[in-house]
C-alpha positions in Angstrom: 65.1 116.6 20.8 61.7 115.7 22.5 63.2 112.4 23.2 66.1 114.0 25.1 63.9 116.1 27.3 61.8 113.2 28.1 64.9 111.0 29.1 66.3 113.9 31.3 63.0 114.4 33.0 63.0 110.8 33.8 66.4 110.9 35.3 65.5 113.6 37.6 62.3 112.1 38.5 64.4 109.1 39.7 66.8 111.3 41.7 63.7 113.0 43.3 62.3 109.5 44.1 65.4 108.4 45.7 65.6 111.6 47.7 62.2 111.3 48.9 62.8 107.6 49.9 66.0 108.7 52.0 63.8 111.5 53.7 61.1 108.9 54.6 63.8 106.4 55.9 65.4 109.1 58.0 62.1 110.1 59.3 61.2 106.5 60.3 64.5 106.0 62.1 64.1 109.1 64.0 60.6 108.1 64.9 62.0 104.8 66.2 64.6 106.7 68.4 61.8 109.1 69.8 59.5 106.2 70.5 62.3 104.8 72.9 63.4 108.3 74.4 60.6 110.6 74.0 58.7 109.4 77.0 61.6 109.6 79.3 62.4 113.2 78.0 58.9 114.2 78.7 59.3 113.0 82.3 62.7 114.8 82.7 61.4 118.1 81.5 57.8 118.3 82.3 58.3 116.3 85.7 55.0 114.4 85.3 53.9 112.1 87.9 53.7 108.7 86.0 56.3 106.0 86.6 58.7 104.8 84.0 60.0 101.2 84.1 63.7 101.4 82.9 64.0 97.6 82.7 65.1 97.8 79.0 68.5 97.3 77.7 69.6 100.2 75.6 71.1 99.2 72.3 72.4 102.2 70.9 75.1 102.0 68.2 78.0 100.3 69.8 80.8 101.8 67.8 79.7 105.3 68.6 78.3 105.0 72.4 79.8 102.2 73.9 83.3 103.1 73.5 83.1 106.9 74.2 82.1 109.0 76.8 79.1 111.4 76.5 81.6 114.3 76.6 84.6 113.4 74.5 86.5 116.5 74.7 87.0 118.8 77.7 89.2 122.0 77.9 89.9 123.9 81.2 92.1 126.7 82.1 95.5 125.9 83.7 95.9 126.2 87.4 97.6 129.3 88.6 99.0 127.7 91.7 99.8 124.3 90.4 97.8 122.4 92.7 96.3 119.2 91.6 93.1 119.7 93.7 91.3 122.8 92.9 89.0 123.7 95.7 85.6 125.3 95.0 85.1 128.8 96.0 81.3 129.1 97.5 79.4 132.3 98.1 77.7 131.5 101.7 75.3 134.3 100.9 74.3 133.3 97.5 70.6 134.7 97.2 68.8 131.6 96.6 70.6 130.0 99.5 69.6 132.8 101.9 66.0 132.9 100.7 65.6 129.1 101.2 67.0 129.0 104.9 65.4 131.2 107.3 67.4 131.8 110.7 65.5 131.2 113.7 66.1 134.0 116.2 65.5 132.5 119.5 64.8 129.5 121.7 62.4 130.6 124.4 62.4 128.8 127.7 60.0 129.8 130.4 60.3 129.6 134.1 63.3 129.6 136.4 66.1 127.5 138.1 65.9 126.8 141.8 69.3 124.9 142.0 72.7 124.9 140.8 75.4 122.2 140.4 79.3 122.9 140.5 82.3 121.4 141.7 80.3 118.4 142.9 78.2 120.6 145.1 74.4 120.8 144.6 72.8 123.8 146.2 69.7 126.0 146.6 70.0 129.3 144.8 70.3 132.3 147.1 67.0 134.0 146.2 65.2 130.6 147.2 63.2 131.3 150.4 59.8 131.0 152.0 58.1 132.8 149.2 59.1 130.3 146.8 56.4 128.0 148.2 58.6 124.9 147.9 57.3 121.7 149.7 60.5 119.8 149.1 63.6 119.3 146.7 65.4 116.3 146.1 68.1 115.2 143.5 69.0 111.8 142.2 72.2 110.8 140.3 71.7 109.6 136.6 73.6 106.3 136.1 74.6 104.4 133.1 73.5 100.8 132.7 74.1 100.4 128.9 74.3 102.8 126.0 70.6 102.4 125.8 69.5 102.5 129.3 70.2 104.6 132.4 68.8 104.4 135.9 68.6 106.7 138.9 70.5 106.5 142.3 69.4 107.2 145.8 67.6 110.4 146.7 69.4 113.4 148.4 67.1 116.0 149.9 67.7 119.7 150.2 65.6 122.2 152.3 65.9 125.8 153.6 67.6 124.6 156.5 70.0 122.4 154.6 70.5 124.0 151.4 73.7 122.1 149.9 74.8 118.8 149.5 77.9 117.0 148.1 77.2 114.7 145.2 79.5 112.1 143.3 78.1 112.1 139.8 78.1 114.1 136.7 74.5 114.1 136.0 71.5 114.9 138.3 67.8 115.0 138.1 66.4 117.4 140.6 62.6 117.5 141.4 61.2 120.6 143.0 57.5 120.1 144.5 55.4 123.3 145.4 52.8 123.6 148.1 50.1 123.8 145.4 50.8 120.4 144.2 52.8 121.2 141.0 56.4 120.2 140.4 59.3 121.0 138.2 62.2 118.8 137.1 65.6 120.2 136.4 68.7 118.6 135.0 72.3 119.4 135.8 75.5 118.4 134.0 78.8 119.2 135.7 82.1 117.2 136.1 82.6 115.4 139.4 86.1 114.4 139.5 86.8 110.6 139.7 89.5 109.7 142.1 90.9 106.9 140.1 91.3 109.2 137.1 92.9 112.1 139.2 95.6 109.4 140.2 96.3 108.2 136.8 99.9 108.7 136.0 100.9 110.8 132.9 103.6 108.9 130.8 103.8 111.9 128.2 102.8 115.3 128.8 101.0 116.7 125.9 101.8 120.4 125.5 97.9 121.3 125.1 94.6 119.8 126.3 92.5 119.0 123.3 89.0 120.2 123.1 86.5 119.8 120.1 83.1 121.4 119.8 81.2 120.0 116.8 78.0 120.8 114.9 76.1 118.3 113.1 75.0 119.1 109.6 76.6 122.3 109.5 78.6 123.1 106.2 81.4 125.8 106.4 79.2 128.2 104.4 76.2 127.4 106.6 78.3 128.1 109.7 79.2 131.5 108.5 75.6 132.2 107.4 73.9 131.0 110.6 76.7 131.6 113.4 78.0 135.2 112.3 78.9 136.2 115.9 80.6 133.0 116.5 82.5 133.0 113.2 83.6 136.6 113.7 84.6 136.0 117.2 86.7 133.1 116.1 88.5 134.6 113.5 89.0 138.1 115.0 89.1 137.9 118.6 90.6 134.5 119.1 92.6 134.5 116.0 91.4 131.1 115.0 92.8 129.3 111.9 89.9 128.4 109.7 90.6 125.6 107.3 89.2 125.9 103.6 89.7 122.7 102.3 88.2 120.3 105.0 86.0 117.5 103.2 84.0 114.7 104.1 84.8 111.0 103.7 81.3 109.6 103.5 77.6 110.6 103.7 76.7 111.0 107.4 78.2 111.6 110.8 79.3 108.0 111.4 82.0 107.8 108.6 83.4 111.2 109.7 83.7 110.7 113.3 84.8 107.1 113.0 87.9 108.4 110.7 88.4 111.3 113.3 88.4 109.0 116.4 89.9 105.9 115.0 92.1 106.8 111.9 90.2 104.1 110.0 87.3 104.0 107.8 84.1 102.5 108.9 84.6 99.7 106.5 88.1 98.9 107.7 86.7 98.8 111.4 83.8 96.7 110.4 86.3 94.3 108.5 88.2 94.1 111.7 85.2 93.6 114.0 81.7 94.0 112.7 79.8 96.5 114.6 76.7 97.2 112.0 73.4 96.0 113.7 72.2 94.1 110.7 75.2 91.9 110.0 75.8 88.3 111.3 78.2 88.2 114.4 77.7 91.8 114.9 79.2 93.2 118.3 80.0 96.1 120.2 82.5 98.5 118.8 84.7 98.7 122.1 87.5 96.8 120.1 88.0 99.6 117.5 91.1 101.7 117.8 89.6 104.7 119.4 92.0 107.4 120.1 90.8 108.0 123.6 92.4 104.4 124.4 95.9 106.0 123.7 95.1 109.0 125.9 94.0 106.7 128.6 97.3 105.0 128.6 99.2 108.4 128.5 97.1 109.5 131.7 94.8 111.9 129.9 91.4 112.3 130.9 88.7 111.8 128.3 85.1 113.1 128.0 82.7 112.5 125.2 78.9 114.1 125.0 76.5 113.8 122.2 73.0 115.4 122.7 70.7 113.3 120.6 70.8 109.8 121.9 68.4 108.7 119.2 70.8 109.7 116.4 73.9 108.6 118.2 77.0 108.3 116.1 77.9 104.7 117.2 74.4 103.5 118.1 71.9 104.5 115.2 73.3 101.9 112.8 76.0 100.4 115.0 75.6 98.6 118.2 77.6 101.3 120.5 79.8 100.4 123.5 79.6 97.8 125.9 81.8 99.6 128.4 81.6 103.4 128.9 84.1 104.6 126.4 85.4 107.8 127.9 85.8 108.7 131.7 83.2 111.2 131.4 80.1 110.2 129.1 77.3 112.5 128.2 75.1 109.9 126.6 74.0 108.8 130.1 72.3 112.1 130.8 70.7 112.4 127.4 68.9 109.1 127.7 66.9 110.5 130.5 66.1 114.0 129.5 63.0 115.2 127.3 63.9 115.3 123.6 63.0 119.1 123.7 65.2 122.3 123.0 64.1 123.4 126.6 64.9 121.4 129.8 62.3 123.5 131.6 63.7 126.7 132.1 67.2 125.9 130.6 68.0 125.9 126.7 69.3 122.3 126.0 72.4 123.6 124.0 73.5 125.6 127.1 73.5 122.6 129.3 75.9 121.0 127.0 78.1 124.1 126.9 78.2 124.3 130.8 79.3 120.6 131.0 82.1 121.1 128.4 83.3 124.5 130.4 83.0 122.5 133.6 85.2 119.8 132.3 87.7 122.4 131.1 88.0 123.6 134.7 88.3 120.3 136.2 91.4 118.1 136.9 93.7 121.0 137.3 97.3 120.2 136.2 96.1 117.3 134.1 96.0 116.9 130.2 92.4 116.3 129.0 90.6 115.4 125.8 87.1 116.4 125.4 84.4 116.2 122.5 81.0 117.8 122.6 78.8 117.3 119.7 75.7 119.4 118.9 73.3 117.0 117.0 69.6 117.9 118.2 70.4 121.7 117.9 71.2 121.2 114.2 68.9 118.4 113.1 65.6 119.9 113.6 65.6 122.6 110.9 68.5 124.4 109.2 68.1 127.8 110.5 67.7 126.7 114.3 71.2 126.9 115.0 71.2 130.6 114.5 69.4 130.9 117.8 72.5 129.6 119.5 74.7 132.2 117.9 74.6 134.5 120.9 75.0 131.8 123.5 77.9 130.2 121.7 79.8 133.4 121.3 79.3 134.2 124.9 80.7 130.8 125.8 83.8 131.6 123.9 84.0 134.9 125.5 83.9 133.3 129.1 86.5 130.8 128.2 88.9 133.6 127.0 88.1 135.9 130.1 88.7 132.9 132.4 92.1 132.0 130.6 90.7 128.5 129.8 92.2 128.5 126.3 95.7 129.3 127.5 96.6 125.5 127.6 94.0 124.1 125.0 94.0 123.5 121.2 90.3 124.1 120.7 88.8 122.8 117.5 85.5 124.1 116.4 84.2 121.9 113.6 81.2 120.1 111.9 80.8 116.7 110.6 79.2 117.5 107.0 76.9 119.9 105.4 72.9 119.6 105.0 72.0 116.2 103.6 68.4 116.4 103.0 67.3 120.1 102.9 65.9 121.6 99.6 69.1 123.5 99.1 71.1 120.2 99.0 69.6 119.3 95.7 71.2 122.4 94.2 74.9 122.7 92.7 75.9 124.8 95.6 74.2 122.6 98.2 75.9 119.5 96.8 79.4 121.1 97.5 78.3 122.3 100.8 77.4 119.0 102.0 81.0 117.9 101.2 82.8 120.9 102.8 82.0 121.0 106.6 83.6 123.6 108.9 86.9 123.3 110.6 89.2 125.7 112.9 91.8 125.5 115.0 92.4 127.8 118.0 95.9 127.9 119.9 97.2 129.8 122.7 99.7 132.6 121.6 102.6 131.1 123.3 102.3 127.9 121.6 102.1 129.6 118.1 105.4 131.5 119.1 107.1 128.4 120.4 106.4 126.2 117.3 106.6 128.5 114.3 107.5 126.0 111.9 104.8 123.7 112.6 102.2 126.7 112.9 103.4 127.7 109.4 102.7 124.4 108.0 99.2 124.3 109.4 98.4 127.8 108.1 99.4 126.7 104.7 97.7 123.4 104.6 94.4 125.1 105.3 94.3 125.7 101.5 94.9 122.0 100.5 92.2 119.3 100.5 92.1 117.6 103.9 89.8 115.2 105.8 88.9 113.7 109.1 91.9 111.3 108.7 94.2 114.3 108.6 92.5 115.6 111.8 93.1 112.3 113.6 96.9 112.2 112.6 96.9 116.0 113.9 95.5 114.9 117.3 97.8 111.9 117.5 100.9 114.1 116.7 99.9 116.5 119.4 99.8 113.6 121.8 103.7 113.4 121.2 104.4 116.7 120.2 106.8 117.9 118.8 108.0 114.2 118.0 106.3 112.0 115.6 106.6 108.6 117.2 102.9 108.4 117.5 102.2 108.4 113.8 101.0 105.3 112.2 102.5 104.7 108.6 99.7 102.3 107.7 96.8 104.6 108.1 95.4 107.4 105.9 95.9 111.0 106.5 98.8 113.2 107.4 99.2 115.8 110.5 98.3 119.4 109.8 101.5 120.3 111.5 103.5 118.8 108.5 103.9 120.3 105.1 101.3 118.9 102.5 102.4 118.3 98.9 101.2 120.6 96.1 100.1 117.3 94.3 97.7 116.4 97.0 94.3 114.8 95.9 91.4 113.4 97.5 92.7 110.0 97.4 95.7 110.9 99.4 93.5 111.9 102.3 90.8 109.1 102.1 87.9 111.1 100.3 86.1 108.7 98.1 85.6 110.1 94.4 81.9 110.8 94.7 82.6 113.1 97.7 85.7 114.8 96.4 85.0 118.5 96.0 88.0 118.9 93.7 86.3 117.1 90.8 85.0 119.1 87.8 81.6 117.9 86.7 80.0 118.8 83.4 76.4 118.6 82.7 75.2 116.1 80.0 71.7 115.9 78.2 69.2 114.0 80.2 68.3 112.6 76.9 71.5 111.2 76.4 71.5 107.2 76.3 74.2 107.3 78.9 72.2 109.4 81.3 69.3 106.9 81.0 71.5 103.8 81.2 73.2 105.0 84.3 69.8 105.9 86.0 68.4 102.5 85.0 71.6 100.8 86.5 71.0 102.9 89.7 67.5 102.0 90.0 68.2 98.5 89.5 70.9 98.5 92.0 68.5 99.8 94.7 66.0 97.0 93.9 68.6 94.5 94.1 69.8 95.7 97.4 66.1 95.4 98.7 65.7 92.2 97.3 69.2 91.1 99.0 67.8 90.9 102.5 64.6 88.6 103.4 63.1 91.3 105.3 63.3 94.3 102.9 62.4 91.9 100.0 59.2 91.0 101.9 58.3 94.5 103.3 59.5 97.0 101.0 58.2 98.2 97.6 60.4 97.8 94.7 61.1 101.3 93.0 60.6 102.6 89.4 62.0 105.8 88.0 59.8 108.8 88.3 62.2 111.3 86.7 65.8 112.2 86.1 66.9 115.5 87.7 70.3 116.0 86.5 73.4 114.2 85.0 77.0 115.0 84.9 80.2 113.6 83.5 83.4 113.9 85.6 86.6 115.4 84.7 89.4 113.3 86.3 90.9 115.1 89.3 94.5 114.2 88.6 94.3 116.0 85.3 92.1 119.0 86.2 94.0 121.5 84.2 94.7 119.6 80.9 92.8 119.4 77.6 91.3 115.9 77.9 90.6 113.4 75.1 88.2 111.0 77.0 87.7 108.8 74.1 89.5 105.7 75.6 88.9 106.4 79.3 86.4 105.0 81.7 83.3 107.4 82.0 82.2 108.5 85.5 78.7 109.9 85.6 77.0 111.7 88.7 73.4 111.3 88.4 70.4 112.7 90.6 66.9 110.9 90.1 63.4 110.7 91.7 61.7 107.3 92.3 58.1 106.1 92.8 56.3 105.1 95.1 57.6 107.2 97.8 59.4 110.1 96.0 62.9 109.4 97.2 65.5 111.6 95.5 68.7 109.8 95.1 72.3 110.9 93.9 75.4 108.8 93.2 78.1 107.7 90.7 77.7 105.3 87.9 80.7 104.2 85.9 80.9 102.9 82.2 84.0 100.7 81.6 85.6 100.2 78.1 83.2 97.5 77.3 80.2 99.8 77.7 79.0 98.1 81.0 77.4 100.3 83.7 78.0 99.9 87.3 77.2 101.8 90.4 80.3 103.1 91.9 80.2 103.4 95.8 76.9 104.4 97.7 73.8 105.9 96.3 72.8 108.6 98.8 69.1 109.5 99.6 69.1 113.4 99.6 65.5 114.3 100.7 63.9 113.1 104.0 62.7 109.6 104.2 60.9 110.1 107.4 58.7 107.2 108.7 58.8 105.4 105.2 61.2 102.6 106.4 59.4 102.2 109.9 59.0 98.5 109.1 62.9 98.0 109.0 64.0 100.8 110.8 65.9 98.9 113.7 66.6 95.4 112.1 68.0 96.7 108.7 69.2 100.1 109.2 71.3 100.5 106.2 68.3 100.1 103.9 66.3 103.1 105.5 67.2 105.5 102.7 65.7 102.9 99.9 62.8 101.3 101.7 59.4 102.5 101.5 57.3 100.0 103.6 54.3 98.2 101.9 
């Protein structure tokens, strides 16, 4: 009996020893895993300042991780309306957004104007007299030399005895010298009709003028937040049609306006004729298929004015125009004015609006296309545009009062949402960046005359759309109601034609990264895919920097500071199904910070069926880079987001 119990005890001891060994082995394996991942996890969660070198190649279990996505099963509710693309619903007044962006109440300019310029006549104001203590007044026209240089014409003098003068140019610089030795400089912008343009024969009469007033960096939600009076006036007084699904096709202004004005992407245009400054054989963008060329052939007058010449859409990273692109070209003025919100006593944005209104009143009986772009007003700080709310509302009131909208399709829009502010790093900010503002204002008679086209446009406001669609809409209007101006080989579809319920981002030229229809599901920052995706992205940036001799020499190589967030996409074509992602390509959206320089970047990384990771598209920088790339700013503009000069 004793022998029996002794043998039984030994058996249990062996089992216990095996169990202990298994625990020890499991613990060792866990420690080996944590040695690899814990330092990174500490960075993610505590956001410590030390840099992490992600040069290692992860070697997790191939069967488990290299053939499956981080999330292998996603279930979402079925759509109620059957649309493939479900647009997000954003609250413009979400508390943390409202708290983060403080509206600027006013732009205060001091002094007064002594002259006015309208209908090609410059004159002293009626209340200017001997008591004004003026020694002399003279004006010089501002003339274009190139897209980067302007000059002044001959002086024209005014006096109390000779109070007015006929001028022949749109832009004037007026100097007022006083008897005490002080002086003041005023700027005027008003259309002076060009005789050759007035005589231009119209080969087809579009039913409406086309005017665009655009705001830089202003999402649809931000427009509603910061311009409440303007938004209400458009919606309630002008019965404007507000588009809910308008989205971006790239990161910055240039991709949006290139698509809008040419119907082709920036890359397509550069493949046809390279216009980017840093590329070999790069040249001017004059040969690109800008829509104003078609308009000129049809006898339509054209105008383009963008108030920040330093951030010009076609001059910041591109070579700009050799020849003046439009009949009337505001860049010539803005090259010579101080880069200030006040031009002496005038608010800068009001000078822009005066010029647009002057243009709308010019060339009576002729069809016109005008594009006015507020850049400086919107770039300085996110709440500044609020200070213009009253003035912009008053501008629309004056257009309505003076019947200037009765023969015009007026488009109020923006190019994209905020790209760099703190809110941009939030989930709402990410979507706001992708969803700019767009509205159409039509005369009542036009809406009554074309009920089918207007019904289609109203319905289309709830579908995904892009600048390519807006381009097609403008082209359509040039031949309205015919469609013989539509190019079948370009992306997009006119808002006047019904959109399909199956419409997706790819149908309208929106890259996957910018598609607001995609559903994104958070994944652990500690997941091997998160780490490998970020390692791939950091390596990609460094490879870009090394690919150019100047950036390789002058810019720091970057290391990871922390991973901010990681998401896995749910494919847009199946947004309402239960998905088994085990055998599909995995797409991850990552946001991370690098050092030195503390740049925050966001982009897509894909893992293919072989487990290889690759950056898909462009990595966007979503915080300001300021002077960091100063050493390569002009020669290699595409590297500005990534370069920290040594």
